[in-house]
C-alpha positions as CSV (number, residue, x, y, z in Angstrom):
1,M,77.5,-113.7,287.7
2,P,76.8,-116.8,289.3
3,L,75.3,-119.5,287.1
4,S,73.2,-120.4,290.0
5,L,71.1,-117.4,289.9
6,S,67.6,-117.8,288.4
7,K,66.5,-116.9,284.9
8,T,64.4,-114.3,286.4
9,A,67.2,-113.0,289.0
10,I,69.6,-112.7,285.8
11,A,66.8,-110.8,283.7
12,T,65.9,-108.5,286.7
13,R,69.8,-107.5,287.0
14,C,70.5,-107.2,283.4
15,A,67.5,-105.1,282.7
16,L,68.7,-102.8,285.3
17,L,71.9,-102.7,283.8
18,C,70.5,-101.9,280.3
19,L,68.3,-99.0,281.9
20,A,71.7,-97.5,282.9
21,L,73.0,-97.3,279.6
22,P,72.0,-95.1,276.8
23,S,69.9,-95.7,272.4
24,L,70.5,-96.3,269.0
25,S,72.7,-97.2,265.6
26,V,73.6,-97.6,261.1
27,I,72.4,-99.9,258.6
28,A,74.3,-103.2,258.2
29,D,74.7,-103.9,254.2
30,E,72.7,-107.0,252.9
31,H,76.1,-108.9,252.5
32,N,75.9,-109.3,255.9
33,T,72.9,-111.3,256.4
34,S,73.3,-113.1,252.8
35,N,73.4,-116.7,254.4
36,N,70.7,-115.9,256.7
37,S,66.9,-116.1,256.0
38,M,65.7,-112.7,255.7
39,E,62.0,-113.5,256.1
40,R,62.4,-112.8,260.1
41,M,65.3,-110.3,260.0
42,I,65.3,-106.6,260.3
43,I,67.9,-104.0,259.8
44,T,65.8,-100.6,260.5
45,G,64.7,-100.9,264.2
46,S,68.4,-100.7,265.6
47,R,70.4,-99.9,262.5
48,S,71.9,-103.3,262.9
49,V,70.6,-107.0,261.8
50,E,68.6,-108.6,264.2
51,R,65.6,-111.2,264.3
52,I,61.8,-109.7,264.8
53,D,61.5,-111.8,267.8
54,E,64.2,-109.8,269.6
55,V,62.4,-106.6,268.9
56,P,60.1,-105.2,271.9
57,S,57.7,-103.5,269.6
58,S,55.6,-103.7,266.6
59,V,57.2,-104.2,263.3
60,T,55.6,-104.8,259.9
61,L,57.5,-106.5,257.0
62,I,56.3,-106.5,253.3
63,D,58.5,-108.9,251.6
64,N,59.6,-109.5,248.2
65,K,56.6,-112.0,247.6
66,M,54.2,-109.5,248.8
67,L,55.5,-106.7,246.9
68,K,55.7,-108.5,243.5
69,Q,52.2,-109.3,244.0
70,D,50.8,-106.2,244.8
71,I,52.7,-104.5,241.9
72,L,50.4,-106.8,239.8
73,V,47.6,-104.5,240.8
74,S,49.1,-101.0,241.2
75,S,52.7,-99.8,241.4
76,E,51.9,-96.9,243.8
77,L,53.6,-97.4,247.2
78,Q,50.8,-95.3,249.1
79,N,48.2,-98.0,248.3
80,I,50.6,-101.0,249.1
81,L,51.6,-99.5,252.3
82,A,47.9,-99.0,253.2
83,F,46.9,-102.3,252.5
84,R,49.8,-104.1,254.1
85,V,50.4,-101.9,257.3
86,P,48.1,-102.1,260.4
87,G,48.3,-98.6,261.9
88,M,48.9,-96.8,258.5
89,A,46.2,-94.4,257.5
90,P,44.1,-95.3,254.0
91,S,45.8,-94.3,250.8
92,S,44.5,-90.9,249.3
93,G,44.7,-92.3,245.8
94,T,46.8,-89.4,244.9
95,S,50.4,-88.6,244.5
96,S,50.4,-86.8,248.1
97,N,50.5,-88.7,251.5
98,S,48.8,-85.8,253.4
99,G,46.7,-87.2,256.0
100,Q,48.2,-91.1,255.3
101,T,49.8,-91.0,259.0
102,L,51.0,-94.0,260.9
103,R,49.4,-94.3,264.3
104,G,48.2,-90.6,263.8
105,R,51.5,-89.2,263.4
106,Q,54.3,-88.7,260.4
107,A,56.4,-91.5,259.3
108,L,59.8,-90.8,258.0
109,I,60.4,-92.4,254.5
110,M,63.7,-93.8,253.9
111,I,65.7,-95.6,250.9
112,D,68.2,-97.7,252.4
113,G,68.3,-95.4,255.5
114,V,68.7,-92.3,253.9
115,P,65.5,-89.8,254.5
116,Q,63.2,-88.9,251.8
117,S,61.1,-86.9,253.8
118,T,61.5,-83.0,254.0
119,P,60.6,-82.5,257.6
120,L,61.6,-78.7,257.7
121,R,59.0,-78.1,255.0
122,N,57.0,-81.1,255.2
123,G,55.2,-81.4,251.7
124,Q,54.3,-85.0,252.3
125,L,55.1,-86.2,249.3
126,G,58.0,-88.9,250.5
127,I,56.0,-92.0,250.0
128,R,56.5,-91.7,246.1
129,S,60.4,-91.4,245.9
130,I,61.4,-94.6,244.4
131,D,59.9,-97.0,241.8
132,A,58.3,-100.2,243.8
133,A,60.2,-102.6,241.4
134,T,63.3,-101.4,242.7
135,I,62.7,-102.6,246.4
136,E,63.6,-105.8,247.9
137,R,61.5,-105.5,251.0
138,I,59.7,-102.7,253.0
139,E,60.3,-102.5,256.6
140,V,58.1,-100.2,258.8
141,I,59.0,-99.5,262.8
142,K,55.7,-98.1,264.5
143,G,56.1,-95.4,267.2
144,A,58.1,-92.3,267.8
145,T,61.8,-93.2,267.5
146,S,64.8,-90.9,267.4
147,I,66.7,-93.5,265.9
148,Y,67.5,-91.6,262.6
149,G,66.8,-88.1,263.9
150,N,64.3,-85.4,263.0
151,G,60.8,-86.4,261.3
152,A,60.1,-89.9,262.6
153,S,57.3,-89.0,265.4
154,G,54.9,-91.8,264.2
155,G,57.9,-94.2,263.1
156,I,60.0,-95.2,260.2
157,I,59.2,-96.6,256.7
158,N,62.4,-98.0,255.2
159,Y,62.6,-99.2,251.5
160,I,65.4,-101.8,251.3
161,T,66.5,-101.7,247.7
162,K,67.4,-104.7,245.6
163,K,70.7,-106.8,246.3
164,A,72.9,-108.5,243.5
165,S,72.6,-112.0,242.8
166,S,75.2,-114.2,244.1
167,D,75.9,-116.1,241.1
168,D,78.5,-115.2,238.4
169,K,75.9,-115.2,235.4
170,A,74.1,-111.9,235.3
171,R,70.3,-112.3,235.9
172,V,68.2,-110.2,233.6
173,Q,64.4,-109.4,234.2
174,V,62.3,-107.3,231.6
175,G,58.8,-106.3,232.0
176,A,56.0,-104.5,230.2
177,S,52.4,-103.6,231.5
178,S,49.2,-101.8,230.6
179,K,46.6,-100.2,232.9
180,F,43.1,-99.1,231.6
181,S,39.6,-98.4,233.0
182,A,37.2,-101.1,232.8
183,V,34.5,-98.6,233.5
184,K,35.1,-96.2,230.5
185,F,38.1,-97.1,228.3
186,E,38.4,-94.2,226.4
187,D,42.1,-92.4,226.7
188,T,42.7,-94.5,229.9
189,P,45.2,-96.8,228.6
190,G,48.9,-96.4,230.2
191,Y,52.1,-98.2,229.9
192,R,54.7,-99.4,232.1
193,F,58.3,-100.9,231.1
194,D,61.0,-102.0,233.6
195,A,64.4,-103.7,233.4
196,S,67.0,-104.8,235.7
197,I,70.3,-106.7,235.6
198,D,72.3,-107.9,238.3
199,G,75.1,-110.4,239.5
200,T,78.5,-110.8,240.8
201,V,81.9,-111.3,239.2
202,D,84.8,-112.0,241.5
203,N,84.5,-109.6,244.3
204,F,82.4,-107.0,242.4
205,S,78.4,-107.1,242.8
206,Y,76.2,-104.9,240.6
207,V,72.5,-104.0,240.2
208,V,71.2,-101.6,237.6
209,S,67.5,-101.1,237.0
210,G,65.3,-98.8,235.3
211,A,61.7,-98.5,235.2
212,I,59.2,-95.7,233.3
213,E,55.5,-95.5,233.6
214,E,52.8,-93.3,232.2
215,T,49.3,-93.4,233.1
216,G,46.4,-92.6,231.0
217,L,43.4,-90.7,232.3
218,Q,42.2,-92.4,235.7
219,R,38.4,-92.6,236.0
220,D,36.1,-93.4,239.1
221,A,33.4,-95.5,239.3
222,E,31.1,-93.3,237.3
223,G,33.4,-92.9,234.6
224,D,34.5,-89.7,235.1
225,V,38.0,-88.3,234.9
226,I,39.3,-87.8,238.6
227,G,40.3,-84.4,239.9
228,L,43.9,-83.4,239.4
229,K,45.0,-81.9,242.5
230,Y,47.8,-84.3,243.5
231,G,46.4,-86.3,240.7
232,L,48.0,-89.3,238.9
233,S,46.1,-88.9,235.6
234,E,48.8,-88.6,232.7
235,T,51.7,-88.8,234.9
236,Q,55.1,-90.0,233.5
237,S,57.3,-91.5,236.1
238,K,60.9,-92.5,235.5
239,N,63.4,-94.2,237.9
240,L,66.9,-95.4,237.6
241,F,68.8,-97.1,240.1
242,T,72.3,-98.3,240.4
243,K,74.0,-100.1,243.2
244,L,77.7,-101.2,242.8
245,G,79.5,-103.1,245.7
246,Y,83.3,-104.4,246.0
247,A,84.4,-107.0,248.6
248,F,87.9,-106.3,249.6
249,D,87.7,-109.6,251.8
250,E,85.6,-111.4,253.8
251,E,85.0,-108.7,256.1
252,K,85.5,-105.5,254.4
253,Y,82.8,-104.3,251.9
254,L,82.7,-101.1,249.6
255,Q,79.0,-99.9,248.3
256,L,78.0,-97.2,245.8
257,T,74.3,-96.5,245.2
258,Y,72.5,-93.7,243.0
259,N,68.7,-93.3,242.9
260,Y,67.1,-90.7,240.4
261,Y,63.3,-90.6,240.6
262,D,61.1,-88.1,238.5
263,S,57.1,-88.1,238.0
264,Q,55.2,-85.3,236.7
265,Q,51.8,-84.7,235.6
266,E,51.3,-83.2,232.2
267,T,47.6,-82.8,230.8
268,D,45.4,-80.9,229.0
269,Y,42.2,-81.4,231.4
270,V,41.2,-78.9,234.0
271,D,39.2,-79.6,237.1
272,V,35.5,-78.8,237.8
273,V,35.6,-78.0,241.3
274,G,33.4,-79.1,244.0
275,S,33.9,-79.4,247.9
276,V,32.6,-81.9,250.9
277,N,30.1,-78.8,251.8
278,S,28.4,-78.5,248.3
279,G,28.3,-82.4,248.3
280,V,29.4,-82.1,244.5
281,K,32.3,-84.1,243.5
282,T,35.5,-82.5,241.9
283,Y,36.1,-84.1,238.5
284,A,38.2,-83.0,235.2
285,I,37.3,-82.3,231.8
286,K,39.0,-81.5,228.7
287,D,40.2,-77.9,228.1
288,T,38.7,-76.5,225.5
289,S,39.3,-72.9,226.1
290,G,42.4,-72.4,224.0
291,V,44.3,-70.5,226.6
292,P,47.7,-71.8,227.4
293,K,47.5,-73.8,230.8
294,I,49.3,-72.0,233.6
295,G,52.1,-73.2,235.8
296,E,54.6,-76.2,235.8
297,P,53.7,-79.7,235.6
298,Q,53.2,-80.7,239.3
299,G,55.3,-83.8,240.9
300,P,59.1,-84.6,241.8
301,R,61.0,-83.2,239.0
302,G,64.2,-85.1,239.1
303,N,65.2,-86.1,242.4
304,H,68.6,-87.4,243.3
305,N,70.2,-89.5,245.9
306,L,74.0,-90.8,246.1
307,M,74.9,-93.0,248.7
308,L,78.4,-94.4,249.7
309,K,78.8,-97.2,252.5
310,Y,81.9,-98.7,254.0
311,V,81.5,-101.9,256.0
312,D,84.3,-103.6,258.2
313,D,82.8,-106.5,259.9
314,E,85.9,-107.0,262.0
315,L,87.4,-103.6,262.8
316,F,88.6,-105.2,265.9
317,T,87.6,-108.1,268.2
318,N,83.8,-108.7,268.0
319,T,83.1,-104.9,266.5
320,Q,81.7,-104.0,263.3
321,L,82.2,-100.6,261.6
322,T,79.7,-98.9,259.2
323,V,80.4,-95.7,257.7
324,D,78.0,-94.2,255.1
325,G,77.7,-90.7,253.6
326,Y,75.1,-89.5,251.2
327,A,74.0,-86.4,249.5
328,Q,70.4,-85.6,248.1
329,I,68.5,-83.3,246.0
330,I,64.9,-82.8,246.1
331,E,62.6,-80.6,244.2
332,N,58.9,-81.2,244.6
333,M,56.6,-79.3,242.7
334,F,52.9,-78.5,243.6
335,F,49.7,-77.5,241.8
336,Y,49.0,-73.9,240.5
337,S,46.7,-72.3,243.2
338,T,44.7,-69.1,243.1
339,R,45.3,-69.0,246.9
340,L,48.7,-67.6,246.5
341,S,47.3,-64.8,244.6
342,N,48.2,-61.2,245.2
343,P,46.2,-58.5,243.1
344,S,48.0,-55.6,244.1
345,E,51.2,-57.0,242.7
346,G,49.6,-58.6,239.6
347,Y,49.6,-62.4,240.7
348,A,46.4,-64.1,240.0
349,G,48.0,-67.2,241.8
350,G,51.2,-69.3,242.1
351,Q,52.8,-72.3,242.0
352,S,55.3,-73.3,244.9
353,Y,58.0,-76.1,245.3
354,I,59.9,-77.6,248.0
355,K,63.5,-77.6,247.5
356,S,65.9,-79.6,249.9
357,D,69.6,-80.0,249.9
358,K,70.9,-82.9,252.2
359,K,74.4,-84.1,253.0
360,G,75.1,-86.4,255.8
361,L,77.7,-88.7,257.5
362,R,77.3,-91.6,259.7
363,V,79.8,-93.5,261.9
364,N,78.2,-96.7,263.5
365,F,79.9,-99.3,265.6
366,N,78.1,-102.6,266.7
367,T,80.0,-104.3,269.4
368,Q,79.3,-107.9,270.7
369,V,79.9,-109.5,274.0
370,D,78.9,-112.9,275.1
371,W,78.9,-113.9,278.9
372,D,77.8,-117.5,279.4
373,D,74.0,-117.5,278.6
374,V,73.9,-113.7,278.2
375,E,74.5,-112.1,275.1
376,V,75.2,-108.2,275.1
377,S,75.4,-105.9,272.1
378,F,76.4,-102.3,272.3
379,I,75.6,-99.9,268.9
380,Y,77.0,-96.8,269.2
381,G,78.2,-93.8,267.0
382,L,77.6,-90.2,265.5
383,D,75.5,-88.9,263.1
384,A,76.0,-85.5,261.0
385,L,73.5,-83.9,258.6
386,N,73.2,-80.5,256.9
387,D,69.8,-79.9,255.7
388,V,69.1,-76.8,253.4
389,S,65.1,-76.5,252.7
390,S,63.0,-74.1,251.4
391,Q,59.7,-73.0,249.5
392,P,60.0,-70.6,246.9
393,L,57.3,-69.9,244.4
394,D,58.0,-70.6,240.7
395,D,57.5,-66.6,239.9
396,G,60.3,-65.8,242.1
397,R,58.6,-65.1,245.3
398,I,59.5,-66.8,248.5
399,W,56.8,-68.7,250.7
400,V,59.2,-70.2,253.1
401,P,62.8,-68.8,253.3
402,E,65.8,-71.0,253.2
403,M,66.6,-73.1,256.3
404,D,69.8,-74.0,257.1
405,M,70.2,-76.9,259.6
406,T,73.1,-78.6,261.2
407,N,72.4,-81.5,263.0
408,L,75.0,-83.3,265.2
409,A,74.1,-86.4,267.2
410,A,75.8,-89.1,269.4
411,Y,73.9,-92.5,270.4
412,L,74.2,-95.5,272.3
413,Q,72.0,-98.5,271.9
414,T,72.1,-101.7,274.1
415,K,70.3,-105.1,273.7
416,I,70.9,-107.9,276.2
417,V,69.5,-111.3,275.3
418,I,69.4,-113.7,278.4
419,Y,68.9,-117.5,277.8
420,D,67.5,-116.6,274.4
421,D,64.3,-115.8,275.6
422,W,64.4,-112.5,277.6
423,I,65.5,-109.5,275.4
424,V,66.2,-106.2,276.9
425,K,66.8,-103.0,275.1
426,A,67.4,-99.5,276.0
427,G,69.4,-96.3,274.8
428,I,69.8,-92.7,274.4
429,R,70.4,-90.0,272.0
430,Q,71.7,-86.7,272.1
431,D,71.1,-84.3,269.4
432,S,72.4,-80.8,269.0
433,V,70.8,-78.7,266.2
434,D,71.8,-75.2,264.9
435,L,69.2,-73.7,262.3
436,K,69.7,-70.4,260.5
437,V,67.1,-68.3,258.8
438,D,68.1,-64.9,257.3
439,D,66.0,-62.1,257.5
440,Y,62.9,-62.2,255.5
441,Q,59.3,-60.9,254.5
442,A,56.3,-63.0,254.8
443,L,54.5,-63.7,251.5
444,K,51.2,-61.7,251.1
445,V,48.5,-64.1,250.1
446,C,44.7,-63.5,249.1
447,I,41.8,-65.5,248.6
448,D,40.0,-62.5,247.1
449,A,40.8,-58.8,246.6
450,D,39.7,-57.7,250.3
451,T,40.7,-61.1,252.1
452,C,44.6,-61.2,252.3
453,S,47.5,-62.1,255.0
454,V,49.4,-59.4,256.5
455,P,52.9,-59.7,255.3
456,M,55.5,-59.3,258.2
457,N,59.1,-58.2,257.7
458,V,60.8,-61.1,260.2
459,T,64.3,-60.6,261.7
460,G,65.8,-63.8,261.2
461,G,68.5,-65.6,263.5
462,T,69.9,-68.8,264.8
463,I,67.6,-71.4,266.5
464,D,69.4,-73.8,268.6
465,Y,67.8,-77.3,269.6
466,D,69.7,-79.5,272.4
467,T,67.5,-82.7,273.1
468,T,67.8,-85.9,274.8
469,T,65.6,-89.0,274.0
470,F,65.5,-92.3,275.8
471,N,64.2,-95.7,274.8
472,V,63.7,-98.8,276.7
473,G,61.8,-102.0,275.7
474,I,61.5,-105.7,277.0
475,R,60.2,-108.8,275.4
476,Y,60.0,-112.3,276.9
477,N,59.8,-115.3,274.3
478,M,58.5,-117.6,276.6
479,N,57.3,-120.1,274.0
480,D,56.4,-120.2,270.5
481,Y,52.6,-119.4,271.3
482,F,53.1,-116.5,273.5
483,S,55.7,-113.6,273.5
484,P,54.6,-110.2,275.3
485,F,56.7,-107.4,274.9
486,M,56.3,-103.6,276.3
487,S,58.2,-100.5,275.3
488,F,58.8,-96.8,275.9
489,S,60.4,-94.6,273.3
490,Q,60.8,-91.0,272.6
491,G,61.2,-89.0,269.4
492,S,62.4,-85.7,268.9
493,D,60.6,-83.7,266.1
494,I,61.0,-80.2,264.9
495,S,57.7,-79.2,263.7
496,D,56.8,-78.5,260.2
497,L,58.9,-75.4,260.8
498,G,58.4,-74.1,257.4
499,R,54.8,-73.5,258.1
500,L,55.5,-71.8,261.2
501,L,57.9,-69.4,259.2
502,R,55.7,-68.7,256.3
503,T,52.5,-67.7,258.3
504,A,54.6,-65.6,260.9
505,T,52.5,-62.7,262.7
506,V,55.4,-61.4,264.8
507,D,58.4,-59.4,263.4
508,D,61.2,-61.8,264.9
509,I,61.8,-65.3,264.6
510,S,62.7,-65.5,268.2
511,L,58.8,-64.9,269.0
512,I,57.7,-67.9,266.8
513,Q,56.9,-70.8,268.9
514,T,59.5,-72.8,267.1
515,E,60.4,-75.3,269.8
516,A,61.3,-79.0,269.1
517,S,58.2,-81.3,270.2
518,I,59.5,-84.6,272.0
519,V,56.8,-87.4,271.4
520,D,56.6,-90.4,273.9
521,N,55.3,-93.5,272.8
522,Y,54.3,-96.3,275.2
523,E,53.5,-99.7,273.5
524,V,52.4,-103.2,274.8
525,G,51.5,-106.4,272.8
526,I,51.5,-110.1,272.5
527,S,52.7,-112.2,269.6
528,G,52.9,-115.9,269.1
529,A,52.4,-118.9,266.6
530,F,50.7,-122.1,266.7
531,E,51.7,-124.4,264.0
532,D,50.6,-122.8,260.8
533,F,48.6,-119.8,262.7
534,S,50.6,-116.5,263.9
535,Y,49.3,-113.5,265.6
536,E,50.3,-109.9,267.0
537,I,48.3,-107.8,269.1
538,A,49.4,-104.4,270.3
539,A,48.2,-101.3,272.2
540,F,49.7,-98.0,272.0
541,R,49.5,-94.4,273.3
542,S,51.7,-91.2,272.1
543,E,51.7,-88.0,273.9
544,S,53.2,-84.4,273.0
545,E,53.2,-81.1,274.7
546,L,53.8,-79.2,271.2
547,G,51.6,-81.0,268.6
548,T,50.8,-79.0,265.2
549,G,47.3,-78.4,264.3
550,S,45.6,-75.7,262.4
551,E,43.2,-72.9,262.7
552,Y,41.3,-71.0,260.0
553,I,41.6,-67.2,260.1
554,E,38.6,-65.7,258.3
555,A,39.9,-62.6,258.2
556,T,43.0,-63.5,256.2
557,G,41.8,-66.8,254.8
558,V,44.7,-68.2,256.2
559,Y,45.1,-71.5,258.0
560,M,47.5,-70.9,260.9
561,P,49.6,-73.6,262.6
562,V,48.7,-74.0,266.3
563,R,51.1,-75.6,268.9
564,E,49.0,-77.6,271.7
565,P,49.4,-80.7,273.6
566,Q,48.1,-84.0,271.9
567,K,47.5,-87.3,273.1
568,I,46.7,-90.4,270.7
569,W,46.0,-93.7,271.6
570,G,44.9,-96.9,269.9
571,Y,45.1,-100.7,269.1
572,E,45.8,-103.1,266.2
573,G,45.9,-106.7,265.5
574,Q,47.1,-108.8,262.7
575,I,46.6,-112.9,262.0
576,N,48.1,-115.1,259.4
577,Y,47.2,-118.5,258.7
578,Q,48.5,-121.0,256.2
579,I,45.3,-123.0,255.8
580,Q,46.8,-125.5,253.3
581,D,50.1,-125.8,251.4
582,N,48.8,-123.7,248.6
583,L,46.4,-121.6,250.4
584,S,47.1,-119.0,252.9
585,T,45.2,-115.9,254.5
586,S,45.6,-113.0,256.9
587,A,43.7,-110.3,258.3
588,S,44.4,-107.3,260.2
589,Y,42.4,-104.1,262.2
590,S,43.3,-101.2,263.4
591,W,41.7,-98.2,265.2
592,I,43.0,-94.7,266.5
593,E,41.7,-91.9,268.3
594,G,43.4,-88.5,269.6
595,K,42.6,-85.5,271.4
596,N,44.0,-81.7,272.0
597,T,44.2,-82.4,275.6
598,D,43.9,-78.7,276.5
599,K,40.8,-77.8,275.0
600,D,39.5,-81.9,275.1
601,T,38.6,-81.8,271.5
602,Y,39.3,-84.6,269.0
603,L,42.1,-84.3,266.5
604,D,41.1,-83.7,263.0
605,G,41.0,-86.2,260.0
606,K,44.6,-84.9,258.9
607,T,46.2,-86.8,261.8
608,I,43.5,-89.4,263.0
609,S,42.4,-92.1,260.5
610,A,39.4,-94.1,260.2
611,P,39.2,-97.5,261.6
612,K,40.6,-99.9,259.0
613,F,40.3,-103.7,258.4
614,T,42.2,-105.5,255.8
615,A,42.1,-109.3,254.8
616,T,43.9,-111.2,252.2
617,L,43.6,-114.6,250.5
618,N,46.3,-116.3,248.4
619,W,45.9,-119.3,246.4
620,Q,48.2,-121.3,244.4
621,P,46.0,-123.8,242.7
622,V,48.6,-125.5,240.4
623,E,52.5,-124.8,240.5
624,Q,52.8,-122.2,237.9
625,A,49.8,-120.2,238.8
626,N,49.0,-117.7,241.7
627,I,45.6,-116.0,242.7
628,G,45.7,-113.2,245.4
629,I,42.5,-111.2,246.7
630,N,42.9,-108.1,248.9
631,Y,40.1,-106.6,250.8
632,L,40.2,-103.3,252.5
633,Y,37.3,-101.8,254.9
634,V,37.6,-98.2,255.9
635,G,34.9,-97.1,258.8
636,D,33.2,-94.2,259.9
637,R,34.9,-91.3,261.8
638,K,32.3,-88.5,262.5
639,R,33.7,-86.6,265.3
640,F,32.8,-82.9,264.3
641,E,29.9,-80.8,263.8
642,P,29.5,-78.3,261.3
643,V,30.5,-74.3,261.9
644,N,27.8,-72.0,260.5
645,D,26.4,-75.1,258.4
646,K,29.6,-75.8,256.9
647,Y,32.4,-78.2,257.9
648,V,35.9,-76.6,258.2
649,G,39.4,-77.7,257.8
650,T,40.2,-81.3,257.9
651,Q,36.8,-81.9,259.8
652,G,34.6,-83.3,257.2
653,P,32.7,-86.5,258.5
654,V,34.0,-89.9,257.0
655,S,31.7,-92.8,256.0
656,S,32.6,-96.2,255.4
657,Y,33.6,-97.8,252.1
658,N,34.8,-101.0,251.1
659,L,37.7,-102.0,248.2
660,V,38.4,-105.6,246.5
661,N,41.7,-106.0,244.4
662,L,42.6,-108.9,242.6
663,S,46.2,-110.2,241.4
664,S,46.9,-113.2,239.5
665,S,49.8,-114.8,237.4
666,Y,50.8,-117.5,235.4
667,Q,54.5,-118.6,234.8
668,I,55.3,-120.5,231.5
669,D,59.0,-121.3,232.0
670,N,60.9,-118.1,231.9
671,W,57.8,-115.8,231.3
672,Q,55.3,-114.7,233.6
673,L,51.7,-113.5,232.4
674,S,49.7,-111.3,235.0
675,L,46.4,-109.9,235.3
676,G,45.4,-107.2,238.2
677,I,42.3,-105.5,238.8
678,E,42.1,-102.5,241.4
679,N,38.4,-102.1,242.8
680,L,37.0,-105.4,241.3
681,L,33.5,-104.5,242.4
682,N,33.7,-100.7,241.2
683,E,32.8,-99.2,244.5
684,D,31.8,-95.8,244.1
685,Y,33.6,-94.0,247.0
686,Y,35.5,-91.1,248.1
687,S,38.6,-91.6,250.1
688,A,38.9,-91.1,253.7
689,R,41.1,-87.9,252.9
690,S,38.5,-86.8,250.3
691,Q,35.8,-86.6,252.6
692,A,37.9,-85.3,255.8
693,Y,39.6,-82.5,253.7
694,T,36.9,-79.8,253.1
695,Y,39.3,-77.7,251.0
696,S,38.3,-76.7,247.4
697,G,39.0,-79.5,245.0
698,Y,40.2,-82.2,247.3
699,N,37.0,-84.1,247.3
700,T,37.9,-86.3,244.4
701,K,36.1,-89.8,244.0
702,G,38.3,-92.9,244.1
703,L,39.6,-95.0,241.1
704,G,36.9,-97.1,239.7
705,T,37.5,-100.8,238.5
706,T,41.1,-100.5,236.5
707,V,42.7,-103.4,234.9
708,N,46.5,-104.0,234.7
709,L,47.7,-106.7,232.0
710,G,51.4,-107.8,232.2
711,V,54.4,-110.0,231.2
712,K,57.7,-110.3,232.5
713,A,60.8,-112.3,231.6
714,T,63.9,-113.5,233.7
715,F,66.8,-114.6,232.2
C-alpha cells in the first residue's frame, strides 16, 4: 500500500478488506496486562485485551474502586448493576433478575468468560452467582453478540475475578459487617464475614477467598417484612473462590480456578398475598400455624464452576494461544407454588428447580500483524460446549424434560487500527447445534379443580440449528473531544426452549416452534473528553423475527409462549466530571421502548424497562475519608389498558420513584471503618418489576432505610 495514499483512502480500503473477513475470540488472562493500566482496558468484547477507545460500541466498566464503594451499601450485584449500567433495567430488589433486561433483551452472565446463565431454561437467576467481594471488575458489553454463543441477545455481563498480588509477601484482607433496618430494628440484623489471601511465590500465584452472609428480616418503608417470593429475608449465602496460577516462563502460563456459590432462604415467615390489581401489597408475617412449612429452601443450592486455562503468548511469531476448559454444575431451587398442583393425582402444589450441567472447551488464537501505520489483529478459534439442562419438580414430576445440547462453533474476528485513529472491526461466527430431547409428557398443572392444562404426550427427537452471524463496526478517534462510532452485530439465541417444551400443545417436538432467533443490533454513538469532563451518547435498535412473549390462556390458567417479531429501540448517555481533585460526579440516562411489529403493540414490562436516571457524587474531604451518594430515578411507563378491569401478565402500569444511597468510609492505618445506608430517605415504593408483574405475590414493596456498618483490615 503506497505511503502516499491519504488517511481516508487507507481507511476506506482497510474497511473493505475487513468486511471481507469474518468474527470473534477467548479471554486473555490478567497476567498479560499486569503492566498496563486496566482502567481503560477490556477483555470481553473481542476475547482479547483491547482499549475501550478501540471498541466501536458501548461498553460499561465497573472498576474495583466503584465495587468497593457500592459494597459498603449492599453486596447485591443486581442493585450494583442497576445503578452503574445505563440501559440496565432497575433491580427488582429480590434474588431474581427476571425483568432486569439489558437494552430490552436478556444478557449472558459470565464469570471470567464462563457462562452462568441457563439459556435453555432461563430461570433468570444468573446475576447472583458469585459474591461481589470476589470480583475485581465488571465488564458490560451492550447489544446482541454471538461472541460467546447462545444466550447473549442483549449483551454480556462478565465478572472478572480478583488477581494475585505480584508481591512475594502474602496480602491478607478480613472484613465483617452487619445490616439492619432503621425503620424497625426488630429481627433485622444480619452479618457478613469475608476473608482473602493472595500473593506470588516465585512462579506460583494464588488467590483464596471466602464469604458468608446471612440477612435478617428485610423491611419496607412502613416497617413490614417484605414478601418472600424470590425474597432475601433470612437468606444465607456462601462463596468459596480459589485461583491458582503457574508461569512456566514469561510466555507460558497455566491457571486453575474454582468457584462455589450457595444462597438459600430458610425462614418461618409466610406471605400475606396481594396483587397489583387489588392494590394491596404482598408482605410476610410470622407463621404461627404450627404446621411444618412445605417445600425446600429456595435459591442456588451449591453451584460449582471449575476452569482450567493455558496461555502461550508466543506460540509462534506474533501469535498468542489461549486454551480454556470448564465444567459447571448448577441447581437453582424455586419457591413452592400452588400453581403446580394436580388434585387428581394428589398434588396440592409443587416446587421446581433448574438443573444445568455444562462442559466446554475453547481454543483461541490471536495473531498481530503490523504494516507501516496499520495494525491488524486476527482473533480466531473454536468453541465446543455440551449443556444438559432440565427443570424437574422436587416431588419427582418432570416439568421441563432433559435437553442435551452440543454446540460447535468456529469464528474469526478482525480489527484494523489505521494511524491510531481509525478502528475497523468485522467478524463472522458459524454455530452448529444439535439438541436432543427424549419422549416426554407435558406436566398437568391446575390453578383450581376445574382449570387445568392438558398434558400432551410428546414425541422427542433431535433439533438441529446452523446459524451464521456477522458483525462490523467502525470508530474514528478524531481527537480527545470527539470519537464517533457505529456498529452492526448479530446474536443467535435459542429462545428459552424449556418454556416452549413444558407448555407443548402438540404431540411431536418437530411441531413446536423452536427455531433459533437471530437478533440484529444497530448502534451509533459519540464519546469524548474535555480535560476533566468525559461523555458518551449512544442510540440503538434491535430487531428479531422470533422474539418470545407470552399470552394468558384463561381456559387452562397457563401463560403460553408466543414467538412473534420484535423491534426494540432507545438511547442512553453518560457524563463524568472531576470537579476537583477530591470531588467528582457522574450522571446517566437511558430510555428504551419496544413493539411487536406484527400487531403494532407495545412490549410488556418483562422486556421493556421504564426510563432510568442515575447520578453519583464522590467526595474525599480528607485523605483518610470518602463519602459517596448514589441517586436513582425510575420514570413512568404506562402503555397498557386493563382487560375486564384488570391488568394482565406483565402489563401493569409503572409509576416513578426515587432512591438515594449513602456510602462512607474512614481509613485508620490498615483498618477501614464504613457506614452505608440504602434508601437513605426511606422512599415508600414498589420496584418497577413489582408494579409491572400482575402475578399473585409479586407486588412486594422495596427495602426501607437499611444501615450497613462494617470494618475491614488489610495486612
